[in-house]
Phi, psi and omega in degrees: 000138182278143174278138178269126179277105183293336180296315180295321179294315180292325177294323177297317179295318178297319178297316179297316180294321186279327188256312191274319183298320177298325179289321176296324177295319178297320178294319180298323178277000179060045175250163178294131189270329192260113172237136185296324182288349176286332186299310178297325179289336176275324182285331180300309178293329177296317180295317184287319188266000187280342177059049176133158184290325181294314178293325177299316179296319179296316180294325178294320177296315178299317180297318180294315178297318178299317179296319180295315179296316180293325177295315178296318178295320180295318179297319179295317181292316181291324178292324177293321180295319181288331179286332181287318184273000000 
């Protein structure tokens, strides 16, 4: 039976809490999601908690795809909000 490395699992949860949840909160509050100064603050925990270059590269790809999807979703939500008022 394989041992489960709890460090990788907890690091994944920390990355999600630190990086993804604040952006989801901004979308929920209908605020603009993309700020340039957020990128270094988001990449820093990914770099520290990823435990290796391969996982870092995978997390950067996931982060980039997440930002693109959230940006498109945010634009759609904000445009709908501006058309109503």
